[in-house]
C-alpha positions as CSV (number, residue, x, y, z in Angstrom):
1,M,2.5,24.6,12.6
2,S,6.2,23.8,13.1
3,S,7.7,20.4,12.6
4,Q,7.4,18.0,15.5
5,P,9.9,15.2,16.5
6,G,9.5,12.4,14.0
7,S,8.0,14.7,11.4
8,R,10.9,16.9,10.7
9,Y,11.1,17.2,6.9
10,L,13.5,19.0,4.6
11,L,12.6,20.5,1.2
12,I,15.2,21.0,-1.5
13,S,14.1,22.9,-4.6
14,P,16.3,23.4,-7.6
15,C,15.0,26.3,-9.7
16,R,15.8,28.4,-12.7
17,D,13.7,31.3,-14.0
18,E,10.6,30.4,-12.1
19,A,9.3,33.9,-11.4
20,A,6.0,33.1,-13.3
21,Y,5.1,30.2,-11.0
22,M,7.1,30.2,-7.8
23,R,5.0,32.5,-5.6
24,Q,2.2,29.9,-5.7
25,T,4.6,27.2,-4.5
26,L,6.1,29.4,-1.9
27,D,2.8,30.5,-0.5
28,T,1.3,27.0,-0.4
29,V,4.3,25.6,1.4
30,I,4.2,28.4,3.9
31,A,0.6,27.5,4.5
32,Q,1.2,23.8,5.2
33,S,-0.5,22.3,8.2
34,I,3.0,21.1,9.2
35,R,5.7,23.4,7.8
36,P,9.2,22.2,6.8
37,A,12.0,22.3,9.3
38,K,14.1,23.8,6.6
39,W,13.7,24.6,2.9
40,V,16.8,24.9,0.8
41,I,16.1,26.6,-2.5
42,V,18.8,26.4,-5.1
43,D,18.8,29.2,-7.7
44,D,20.5,27.6,-10.6
45,G,21.5,30.8,-12.5
46,S,18.2,32.5,-12.9
47,S,18.1,35.6,-15.2
48,D,14.5,36.7,-14.4
49,D,13.0,38.0,-11.2
50,T,13.6,34.7,-9.3
51,P,16.5,36.0,-7.1
52,R,14.5,39.0,-5.9
53,I,11.5,37.0,-5.0
54,L,13.6,34.4,-3.2
55,A,15.4,37.1,-1.2
56,A,12.1,38.6,-0.1
57,Y,10.7,35.3,1.1
58,A,13.9,34.2,2.8
59,A,14.0,37.6,4.7
60,Q,10.5,36.8,6.1
61,H,11.0,33.1,7.0
62,D,14.2,32.0,8.7
63,W,13.7,28.4,7.7
64,I,14.0,29.3,4.0
65,H,17.7,29.2,2.9
66,V,18.7,30.2,-0.6
67,V,21.8,28.8,-2.4
68,T,22.9,30.6,-5.6
69,R,24.7,28.9,-8.4
70,R,26.3,30.7,-11.3
71,D,24.6,30.6,-14.7
72,R,25.7,27.6,-16.6
73,G,23.9,28.4,-19.8
74,L,20.7,26.8,-21.0
75,R,18.2,25.2,-18.7
76,S,19.0,21.5,-18.3
77,V,16.5,18.9,-17.1
78,G,17.6,15.5,-15.8
79,P,21.2,15.6,-14.7
80,G,21.3,19.4,-14.5
81,V,18.4,19.5,-12.1
82,I,19.9,16.8,-9.9
83,E,23.3,18.6,-9.8
84,A,21.3,21.7,-8.5
85,F,19.5,19.4,-6.0
86,Y,22.9,18.2,-4.7
87,A,24.1,21.8,-4.4
88,G,21.4,22.2,-1.8
89,Y,21.9,18.7,-0.2
90,Q,25.6,19.4,0.5
91,V,24.7,22.4,2.8
92,I,22.6,20.4,5.2
93,N,23.1,17.3,7.4
94,P,20.5,14.8,6.3
95,D,20.6,13.1,9.7
96,D,18.9,16.2,11.2
97,Y,15.7,15.3,9.4
98,D,13.3,12.3,9.2
99,F,12.2,13.0,5.6
100,L,13.4,15.0,2.6
101,C,11.6,16.1,-0.5
102,K,12.9,17.2,-3.9
103,L,10.3,19.8,-4.7
104,D,9.8,21.8,-7.9
105,L,8.8,25.5,-7.8
106,D,6.0,25.2,-10.3
107,L,3.4,23.5,-8.1
108,R,0.4,24.5,-6.0
109,L,-0.1,22.2,-3.0
110,A,-3.1,21.3,-0.8
111,P,-2.7,22.6,2.8
112,R,-2.2,19.1,4.4
113,Y,-0.1,17.7,1.6
114,F,3.1,16.9,3.6
115,E,1.2,16.1,6.8
116,L,-0.7,13.4,5.0
117,L,2.4,11.9,3.3
118,M,4.1,11.6,6.7
119,Q,1.0,10.0,8.1
120,R,0.9,7.4,5.4
121,M,4.6,6.6,5.9
122,A,4.1,6.3,9.6
123,D,1.2,3.9,9.0
124,N,3.4,1.7,6.6
125,P,7.1,1.6,7.5
126,N,7.8,-0.2,4.2
127,I,7.1,3.0,2.2
128,A,10.4,4.5,1.1
129,T,9.1,7.3,-1.1
130,C,5.7,8.6,-2.0
131,S,3.8,11.5,-3.5
132,G,0.4,12.7,-4.5
133,K,-0.8,13.1,-8.1
134,A,-0.2,15.9,-10.6
135,Y,-3.0,17.7,-12.3
136,I,-3.0,20.6,-14.8
137,E,-5.7,23.3,-15.1
138,K,-7.2,23.5,-18.5
139,G,-10.4,25.4,-19.4
140,G,-11.4,25.6,-15.8
141,Q,-11.1,21.8,-15.3
142,M,-8.5,19.8,-13.4
143,V,-6.9,17.3,-15.9
144,F,-4.9,14.3,-14.6
145,E,-1.3,14.2,-16.0
146,G,-1.4,10.4,-15.9
147,H,1.1,8.6,-13.7
148,G,1.2,5.1,-12.4
149,D,0.7,4.2,-8.7
150,E,4.0,2.4,-8.5
151,T,6.2,5.6,-8.5
152,S,6.6,8.8,-6.6
153,L,6.5,11.8,-8.9
154,G,9.7,13.6,-9.7
155,M,8.4,17.1,-9.1
156,T,7.6,16.2,-5.4
157,K,9.7,13.2,-4.4
158,F,9.1,12.7,-0.7
159,Y,11.6,10.2,1.0
160,R,12.5,8.7,4.3
161,V,16.0,10.0,4.8
162,S,17.2,6.5,5.8
163,C,15.9,5.0,2.5
164,F,17.3,7.9,0.4
165,K,20.7,7.3,1.8
166,A,20.4,3.5,1.5
167,I,19.7,3.6,-2.3
168,G,22.6,6.0,-2.8
169,G,20.4,9.0,-3.6
170,F,19.5,10.1,-7.1
171,V,21.4,9.1,-10.2
172,R,22.6,12.2,-12.0
173,E,21.1,11.4,-15.4
174,V,17.8,11.4,-17.2
175,M,15.3,8.8,-15.7
176,W,16.7,9.5,-12.2
177,D,13.0,9.6,-11.0
178,G,12.3,6.1,-12.4
179,I,15.6,4.5,-11.4
180,D,15.2,5.5,-7.7
181,C,11.7,3.8,-7.5
182,H,13.0,0.6,-9.0
183,C,16.0,0.7,-6.5
184,C,13.5,1.0,-3.6
185,R,11.6,-2.1,-4.8
186,M,14.8,-4.0,-5.4
187,K,15.7,-3.3,-1.7
188,G,12.3,-4.5,-0.4
189,W,10.6,-1.1,0.0
190,I,7.5,0.5,-1.6
191,A,7.5,3.5,-4.0
192,C,4.0,4.8,-4.6
193,S,1.6,7.7,-5.2
194,W,-2.1,8.3,-4.4
195,D,-4.8,10.0,-6.3
196,E,-6.9,11.6,-3.6
197,P,-8.4,15.1,-3.3
198,E,-6.1,16.2,-0.4
199,L,-3.0,14.8,-2.2
200,R,-3.6,16.2,-5.6
201,F,-1.5,19.2,-6.7
202,V,-1.6,21.5,-9.6
203,H,1.4,21.3,-12.0
204,L,1.6,24.9,-13.2
205,R,4.0,24.0,-16.1
206,P,2.8,20.8,-17.8
207,E,5.3,18.0,-18.3
208,G,7.5,18.2,-21.3
209,S,7.3,22.0,-21.6
210,S,10.3,22.9,-19.6
211,Q,13.0,22.6,-22.3
212,R,12.6,23.5,-26.0
213,S,9.5,21.4,-26.8
214,V,7.4,18.3,-26.0
215,Y,9.0,16.6,-29.0
216,T,12.5,17.1,-27.5
217,G,11.1,15.8,-24.2
218,R,9.8,12.6,-25.8
219,M,13.2,11.8,-27.5
220,R,14.9,12.5,-24.2
221,H,12.5,10.1,-22.5
222,G,13.5,7.4,-25.0
223,Y,17.2,8.0,-24.3
224,G,16.4,7.9,-20.6
225,Q,14.7,4.5,-20.9
226,Y,17.7,3.2,-22.8
227,F,20.1,4.5,-20.2
228,M,18.0,2.9,-17.4
229,G,18.2,-0.5,-19.1
230,T,14.8,-0.9,-20.6
231,G,14.6,-3.7,-23.2
232,F,13.5,-3.1,-26.8
233,L,10.3,-5.1,-26.6
234,Y,9.1,-3.3,-23.5
235,M,10.0,0.0,-25.1
236,L,8.0,-0.9,-28.2
237,A,5.0,-2.0,-26.2
238,S,5.1,1.2,-24.2
239,A,5.3,3.3,-27.3
240,V,2.3,1.5,-28.9
241,Y,0.3,1.9,-25.6
242,R,1.0,5.6,-25.5
243,M,0.0,6.4,-29.1
244,N,-3.3,7.8,-27.9
245,E,-1.5,10.5,-25.8
246,K,-0.7,13.9,-27.1
247,P,1.1,14.5,-29.4
248,Y,-0.7,11.6,-30.9
249,V,1.4,8.9,-32.6
250,L,4.4,11.3,-33.2
251,G,5.1,11.5,-29.5
252,S,5.4,7.7,-29.3
253,L,7.5,7.4,-32.4
254,L,9.9,10.0,-31.1
255,T,10.2,8.2,-27.8
256,L,11.0,5.0,-29.6
257,W,13.4,6.8,-31.9
258,G,15.2,8.2,-28.8
259,W,15.7,4.6,-27.6
260,L,16.8,3.3,-31.0
261,K,19.2,6.2,-31.7
262,S,20.8,5.7,-28.3
263,A,21.2,2.0,-29.0
264,W,22.6,2.6,-32.4
265,L,25.2,5.1,-31.0
266,R,26.0,2.6,-28.2
267,K,25.5,5.2,-25.6
268,P,26.4,4.2,-22.0
269,R,23.8,2.6,-19.8
270,Y,23.3,2.7,-16.1
271,D,26.4,1.0,-14.7
272,N,24.6,-1.3,-12.3
273,P,24.2,-4.9,-13.7
274,E,22.1,-6.1,-10.7
275,F,19.7,-3.2,-11.2
276,R,19.3,-3.8,-15.0
277,K,18.7,-7.5,-14.4
278,F,16.0,-6.7,-11.8
279,L,14.5,-4.1,-14.2
280,R,14.3,-6.5,-17.1
281,R,12.7,-9.2,-15.0
282,Y,10.1,-6.7,-13.8
283,Q,9.4,-5.5,-17.3
284,W,8.9,-9.0,-18.7
285,R,6.4,-9.7,-15.9
286,A,4.7,-6.4,-16.6
287,L,4.2,-7.3,-20.3
288,L,2.8,-10.7,-19.3
289,V,0.5,-9.8,-16.3
290,G,0.4,-6.0,-16.2
291,K,2.4,-3.4,-14.2
292,Q,0.4,-3.5,-10.9
293,R,0.5,-7.3,-10.6
294,A,4.2,-7.3,-11.4
295,V,4.8,-4.7,-8.7
296,D,2.7,-6.6,-6.2
297,E,4.7,-9.8,-6.9
298,I,7.9,-8.0,-6.1
299,H,6.5,-6.6,-2.9
300,R,5.4,-10.1,-1.8
301,E,8.7,-11.7,-2.8
302,R,10.7,-9.1,-0.9
303,G,8.5,-8.8,2.1
304,A,7.1,-5.3,1.4
305,A,3.5,-6.2,0.7
306,P,1.1,-3.5,2.0
């Protein structure tokens, strides 16, 4: 079904060497109950069969548009992905759409995925960004990747265009997908995700496996927390809490080391003092009363309570 007025949504997909996964994403988007008004796919210098696959799909569907960037060397998560996203964003007029989504090309979506997200946002105008939940397939079972309800997931960030523009879009740095959700709450909106059968999607490439190793990913996450403005006590508590997640203990220690190393080197932090003050206040409340209650307090305080 084509997009209707009020439900025109745009997908922007940065990708690099996704030939092993992308057909599943392409096919499940094409099969959506409400299809995108436009899908901009940014080939960020692929060296595998990705360009040929994209060309074949674009030839069959006039709403799929491919942007090709030159090869800039190694795959780069975080800022590199967002640079590729903006290479797609600059070829469209966001005001032509009601919603936009940064969508990875290593997902398998349920057929009503985008229809249901738009329905939820129509029901609650305070929702700025949302998503379903990510699962991986392991031994014939669906295994939850583990994400809080207070964020929309980075691999499928669905936004009201008006809210996306109001927060200034994505920060071009690691933790972009956490900073944006805190910015939404700071401005009185809701960022959320739901774990329901029709909103669950399969993440074909598990988190942390996209660049070098999961250990590199954990250190990068620690740096990202430092950049965002996370305080040491909250970082320590988070590392202790996650010690029972694979890779056990070592993953948490590497995350903590990523934060400590960044602090020791005095790396720059997100240059928004108001944001960092808001974040620290939320993190202290989360340590005292739990994440969900801390988020609920912000929603009530800022008039965004569900």
